[in-house]
Every structure is written in structure tokens, then in C-alpha cells.
N, C-alpha and C positions, 0 to 999 in steps of 0.2 A: 360523280357530279363535280363539275369544276366551274371556274368563273374567270372573269377578265383580270387584267393586271391588278395587283394589290396596291394599296395606298402607301405613300411615304417613301423616303429615300432608302434604297437598298444598300446595306453595308458592304464594304469591300470584304470578300471572303478571306483574304490573307490576314487582314486585321482581326477579323472575327476569330480565326483559328488561334492567332497569337494570344488574344485576350482570353479565350476559353482555356487554353493550355496553361497559361500563367495562373488563372483562377484555380485550375485543377491541382497545380503544384503548390501554390502558396495558400490556398484556402480562400474563403470569402463568405458572404452571407449564405449562399446556396450553391457551392461549386459542384460541377459535374466531376466527381473524383475519378481518377484513372483507375480502372479495374486492376486487381492484383495480377491478372493474367496478361495484361497488355503493357507494352512498352510506351514511353512517351511519344516516340515516333509514330507507332501504329495508331495510337489514340489521336494524335494530331491529324493523321490522315482521315480517321473517322470524322473528326470535327470539320475537316475541309470538305468532305462529302456533304455533311449536314449544311454547311454554309452554301455550297453549290445548290443544294435542293431548296434552300430558303430563298434563293433568287428566283425561283419559279412562282407561279400563282399560289398564293397562300390557301390553306385549307379553309379559311374563314370566308372566302369569296366564292360563291357558288353559281353554277349555271346548269340548267337541265339538259345534259347531253352525255351520252356514253360513246360518242363517235371516236374521241381521241384514245380512250383506254381500249376500245375494241380494236382500233388500228394497231396499238402498241402490242397487245397480246397476240394479235395475228402475226406480226413480223417476228415475234419471239417464239412462234411455233405453238401457240395456244397452250401454255403451261398450266392453265386453269382447268383443262379437260382431262388431266391424267389421274384423277382421284375423285371419289365421291365427296361432296361438300355439305356440311352443316352450316347453313347461312342464318345469321341472327340479326334481327332488328327489334326496335321497341324504343321506349323513351328512357327507361332506366333498367339496370340489371343485366345488360348485354354482356359486359365483360366478365362479371362474376359467373354468369351462366355458361359462357364460353369456356372459362377455366374449369368448371365442373364437368362439362362434356369432355374436354381434353383429358381430365384426370380419369374419367370412366373408361374412355377408349384406350388410353395408355395402359390402364390396369388390366384390361382384358387382352392385351398383347398387340394392339395395332400401333404402327408408327404414325405419329400425328404431326400436323403443322397447324399452328394457330396464328391468325392475324387479327389484331385488335387495335383500337384507337379511341382516344388519343393516349399517348404514353404519360406516365407519371413523372419519370425522372430522366429517362434516356430513350432515344428512338429505337434502340435495339429491342426494347420490350414489345414492340409491335409485331415482330416476326419471331415465332417460337417453333422450335423443332424438338420433338420428344419432350414436350411440356417444359421447355427451358428457353429463355431468350437466346437468340444467336449472339455471338461475340461481336465486338466492334470490328474485328478483322474480317469476320464472315460478312457482316453488313457491307463493308467496303467492297469485298469480293463480289457480292451479288450486284451491287450498284455498277461495278466495272463491267459485269457481264451484260447488263441492260443498257449501259451508257451508249454504245455505238448505234443503237437503234433510236435513241431519243431525237437526234437531229432529223432523222428521216420523217418521223411522225410530226415533230414540230413544224417542219417545212411544208408538209402536205395538209395537215389538219388543224394547225394552230398550236400554240405552245401548251404543252402538258402542264398540269398542276403538280404540286408536290405530292398531293395525296394519290393522284393517278400513278405517278412513278413508284411511290411506296407500295401501292397495291400490286403493280406488276412485279416488283421485287419480291413481295410475299409469294405470289403465285410461282415465280421462277425458283425461289428457294425450295418450295414444296416439291416441285417437279424434279429438281436436282437431287434431293435427298435420297431416294424419293419417298414420299409419304404414302400411307394407305388411306388416310382420311384428312380432309382439310376442315378446320373450324374457322369460319370467316365472319367477322363482325362488320356491319355496315359502318361507314363514317357518318352519314347523315341521311335520314329518310329511308329510301329503299329503291324505288323504281329507277331513279336517275343516279343512284350512287355508283361509283366506279366499281365496287365489288360485285355489282349486279350483272356483270358480263358472265359470271359463273352461274350455272344452272344448278340450283340446290337439289340435292337428293332429299334433304330434310330442311324445311324452312321453319325457323323458330321465331315467334313473335312474343316478346316480353310485354308487360303492361304498357299501354299507350296513354300518354297525357300530353300536356303542352310543353314544348321546349323548342328552341331554335325558331321562334316565331318570325324572325326577320327573313327566314328562308321558307319555312313550312306554313306560315300563317297561324291564325288563332282558331281555326275551325278544326276541332279534334277529329271530326269525321273525314275531312280532307287529308289530315295527317295520316289517318288510318289507311286511306286509299293509297297514299304514297308508299307507306311501309308494306302494304299488301303486295306491292310489286315484286317482292322477292319470292312470292309463291308462284312456282312455275308448273307447267303441265306435267301431271303424273307424279309430283313430289308428295311427300308427307308433310302436312302443315301441323306443327305442334304449337298450340295457342295457349298462352297464359290466360287466366281469368281477366275479363275485360268488362267495361260497362256495356250494357245490352246493345246500344246502338253501334258501338265500335265493333262488338262481336259480330253483329249482322253484316257490317261492311266486309270483315275478314272472311266470313262464311260465303258471302256472295262471290268473292274472288276465288275461293276454293271450288265452288260450283262451276264458275266460268272456265277454269282451266282443268277441271276434273282431277283435283288434288284430293288425296285422302286427308282426313281430319282427325286429330287427337286433341281434345279440349281438357284443360285443367278443370277439375270439378265434375267431369263426366267420365272420360276414358282414363284419366290418371289424376293424381293429386296427393296432398299431404293427409294421411289418415290420422296421425296424431303427432303432437309436438309437445315437448317439455324442455324447460330451460335446464341446462347442465353447466357444470364448471367449465369455462372456456368455450362455450358454444351452446349447442342444443342437441337433443336426442329425438330422432324422428322415426316414424313408420311411414314409408312411402308406398303408395299404390301405383305401380308402374303399368305399362301396357302388357307386361307378361306375368304380373302377379304382385304379391306383397313382399316388401323388403322391410323387415323390422330391425330394431336396435341399431339404427344408423346414426353414428355420431358425426355432426357437422361442426367444425371448429370456427363457425362464423355466427354472428349475432343478428337477430331480427327475424320476424315472421316473413318478411320479404325474401330473405335468403332461403328459408325453408321452401317457399314457392319456387324460387330459382332452382333448388335441388330437384324438385319434382319435375320441373320443365326439362332440366338437363338429363335426368334419367330417361324420360320418355323420348327425348331426341336421340340418345345413344341407342336405346332399344330399337327405335324406328330405323336408324341407319343400318344396323346389322340384321334387322329382320327378326328380332327376338319376339316371342309370343308365348302364350300360356303353355304350349307344349315344349318350348325351348327357351326358358327364361335365362337371364344373366345369372352368373354364379353369385349368390348372395354375399359370400365372403369377399369377392372382388369388388362388389358394389360398396360394401362397408369400408374396405381398405381405401378405395378411391376417395370417398367422401371424407374419411378421417384425415387424409393428407392434403385436402384442398386448402389453398391460401388465396386470398383476394386482397392484395396490398391496397391500402388507402380506402378500404371499405370497412368502416367502424373497426379500425385496426388499433390495437393497444401499442403505444410506443414507449410508455414509461409507467411504472407502478412500483410501489414498495412502501415500507413503513416510513411514515413521516414525510412523504412526498405526494403531491397530487397525482392521480392517475391521468395520463394524457392519452386521448384517443384522437384519431384523425379519420375523416370521412369525406369522400369526393362529391357529396351531394351538391348539385349546382343548379337545381330548379326546385320549385315548390313541391312537386311530386316526390322528388328524392328527399327533400327536407322533411316532408311529412313522415316518410318511412323511417328516417333517422330519428325523429322525435319519438315515434312510437317505440322504437327499439330502446332508446335511452330510458323512457318511462317504464317499459315493461321488463327490462332485463338487467337494469343497474339500480343500485340503491344509493345514489349520491345524496348527501346532505347539503351539498353546495356544488353547483356546476357552472363554470364560466365558459362562454363561447369565445372563440377567435374566428372572425369571419372576414374572408377576402373573396370578393365576387367580381366577375367580369361585367363590364359596363353594359353589355348587350343582353344581360340576363334579368330576370324578374327578381331584383334584390328585395323589394318590398314583400313579395310573396314568400321568399325564403325566410326573411326575418319574422314574418307573421307566423309561419309554421313552427319556428324554433322558440319564439317568445315564451310559450308556456313552460318550457323545460329548462330554460336558462335563468340563473339568478342575475347575471350581468353578461355583457358582451363587450369585447374589445374588437373594434373594427380596424382593418388593416388593408394592405394591398400586396399582391404578389408581383413578380417581376415582369409579367406579360405586358406588352404595350396595350392590350385590350382591358387591362385591369381597371376597375372603377376606382376613382380617386378616394382615398380614405376619408377625407373631409366630407365629400359628397355622400359616401356610404354612411358616415356618422350622422349626417342630417336625417337620412331615412330611418336609421336605427333609433334616433331620438324620438321620432314620430311614433314608432311602434313600441319601444321599450320605456320611454321617458328618459329625460336627461340624466337622472341620478343613476341609471343602470347602464350607461354607455360611456366607454372610453375610446379615444382615437389614438392609434399608434401606427404610423405609416410603414414601419419596418417590421416584417413578419417575425423575425427572430425575437425582437424586443417585445412585440405584442404577445408572443407565447410566454415569455418570461413574466410580463406584467399580469397575464391571466393566471399564471401559477401563483403569483403573490396574492391576487384577489381571492383565488380559491382557498388559499391557506388561512384567510381571515375567518373561514368557517370552522376552523379547528384542525386537528391532525388526522382525522379519519373520515372516510366517506366523501372526500372532496376531489373534484376532477376538472379537467379542461378538455373541451372538444374543439378541434380545429377543422373548419369546413368551409364550404361556399364555392369551391372550384376544384377541378382536377389539378390545375396548376398549383393552387394553394396546398392541396394534399401532397403532391409530389415534392414541393419545396420543403414542406414540413418533414417528410420522411428523410430528406437530405440533411436537414438541421439536426435530426436525431441519429444520423450516421447509418441509416438503413440503405443497403445496397438495392439497386434496381432488380426486380424479379418478375 
């Protein structure tokens, strides 16, 4: 899905490269630090490619069409046809579920490619081979392979968006590797998303709620119909638990295209769950049988459901069944090694200092899951939130979901031009929390420091900070704490 020209003046790419490289060398609030394996020159070339891509239609401007991406993959030799695809859509949980599917398929010996969006810290996170992000050098190489064909499509079909080019780069990297399975997350919606030129062998739909209302509307059933567009003839549709009317929309699509169906709560699901140190211990009922004593180093009931969804998707892809289940030890090893950066991730903890967590919740549905996990799995005596939200999101809804679990909130802004102004967010927060529980600090790093000081007012133990509200906020927070993109 792409759209018309973006708004605002486009920066000169050479100036952007110089600025980014100097930030990387000298530091800054949230610099994109040069990887240890990259030289300054090669990283500068990566940033130059990013600047060039940023001159294209932005990912935040959409139009219902797959004409351009279809033309691009056609001239590239259809790189999306060389491997079976697990295609994922839904409102929340897509990236975590994709990472779990990737871990499972890798553990059983398949070479995988994973394409997800948006990224937290660096664009290389979007294209993964063998369960690892490609290097900046490889990212540049894939772009250079695709680049000669861009002018052809731009001239015949209209200018490609950045997301369309990135999608083609992902498909091309997978074909070049080559991979034995592709795990592909939609960018937005489903039916008109650029990734939907691929025909899923397994279509995974995580829980559906309201998000991206400016593009998908506020009719959740209409959103479900858009997302159901990734369910293709003859595929296996692996469906998370949904509200009844949403489930009916998805099942209607399955009947329409003669897709097989696997439903959470019916054909697969979470048999049992208990909180454990550093995560949770699960018994999962898969399509091929029970898998018990599964440790998942992620927090929240929603992540347990994502694990069940990922297990069913992996089973469906390789045709596992009661007579040929997955190796239980491989399943346990895969889940034990799963990471999901920026998803209720612990960034700091220790005697005498507040625990600092970060979560990429960016809509009320995600904030509700975050609040449930904080209440159910942590024992904070005092928890202070740091919230930075995009201006096109339901900030009031996010605040309302988090209010019961936060003692105070420090509102801030991330570096995105789409970020909501901190003072504007502060006014909304005051309406929800009351003025005595709200502080405004426009600089993210300073807001985190201030939240830590507020948390410490509750004593030396059981105090914490949760930074949330946006994927960009989560990514910049990881950078503040020195975490590498992964």
C-alpha cells in the first residue's frame, strides 16, 4: 500500500548523511551508533541509501494499490515466489509472533528470512537472514541490486514508496540467500499492503482492534476485512482469538478462498501458564499435540497467546500433525531463546536503582495488554510512566488504559516529525491523571531521568519506570541505554 507525495521539504541527502555520521561519531541524544563490524565509510554509505529512500513517498502516506510493487517484483524476476511464506497481519503482536515463528523454523533446521516493520533503531532490523538482521553493508548491497529497476517502474507506474522498495529488497535478499522459508509481516492492513504480492502458505492473523484509523477507519469489521486479504486460496489460516464478529469476518474469507483454518481456543492454544523468573512457563497445545514445560522469556498473557499462534504457524508450514509432531526439545529450545526488543523489555535493574522497562505499545489495545502484564507479573510499589506518542494516535485512549497502573507520568516527545507535542500530550494527560500526577519534559533522555527520580521517591525497592507510547519512543529509549539493534 502506497500513497502520494509526502508533505514538507525533503532534506538534501548529502547533508543528512554528514549529520548522521557526525552524530554517530560524536554522540547525541539518540545517535545511530556505528556497528563494531562497520567502517565509518561503509556506514556513511548505508546512511546515504537511507537518505535516498527517504526522498520517496513516506510510509505514513497510503493509497490502495499493489500495482507498483507488483511491477517491481516482476522486473526483479519474482523473488517472492522462491520459498513458502508465513504472512502475518493483525493490530498488535505481529513482530513478536514473527520472531517466534522464525526461532522455531531456525531451530528445526530451516534457513529463514524475516521481514518486519517498522524498525526500532535501524532499518537493517527489517530484513533478517538466519534470525539475524542483515548488516548495513548487506543492506546497501541489496539496494544496489534493486536500484537499476526502480527508474523503470517509477517511469511506467508512478513513483514507488519507500516501503515498496524495502519490501522488494526483503524479497530479493531472501531469494539471494536463498532461504527455505520467509516470514513476512504486513506494513499496514493486509489486502493492499505491498507485502501482499506474496501468496501465503500460512496466513497468521493476530488479535484485531483499532489502529491506523486515518487509513483503515474506525469500523473494526472493515479493518478485519482488509486484514483478511492476506488469506489466499488453499493456504492455512492461523487465527488468534478474536471478538465473535471479527472471527466471523475472517472465517467468511476462509470459506470464500477454500483456506484451511486453525483457531486459537479450538485447534490450538495455551493449555496452562504460570509466571516464572524472567518470563513465563507454558504448556502449549499445538496442531500436532501437547508441548509442556516451555519457558518463554517474555512477559504478558498476550505473549503466551503469540507463542501458541507461532507454534501453530510453524506446524502448519511444515505439515506437522499428530503422527509427525515437532521435536519437543527443539520447540523448548526455540522459545527459550526468543527475544522481542522493545516489548516489555528490561533495560535497567539492580539494587538501589529503579527497574526501567520499555514497551512499544502505541494504541489502546497494546496499552491494555501492557497494563495487564504490569499488574499481573510485576510487584512495583511505585511505577512512573514516560510517554511519547505520535500525534495521529489515540493518545487519550493510551493514557486511559495506563492510568490505573501508573502512580505518575512524565510526558515527552520522540524525534519523529509525527511526534505529538509534549505540551499538547501533557494537557491530555492532565485530563486523565490529574495535574498533580503529570510532568512535562520535551527531551526523552531527560524525561527518563526525571521519571527515575520520581520513582525513587517511593523508596529503594519495588520502584520502576516504564517508557512507552510509540515504536519510535521505544527504539530511542533502547539507544539511550546503549542497546544494539537486534
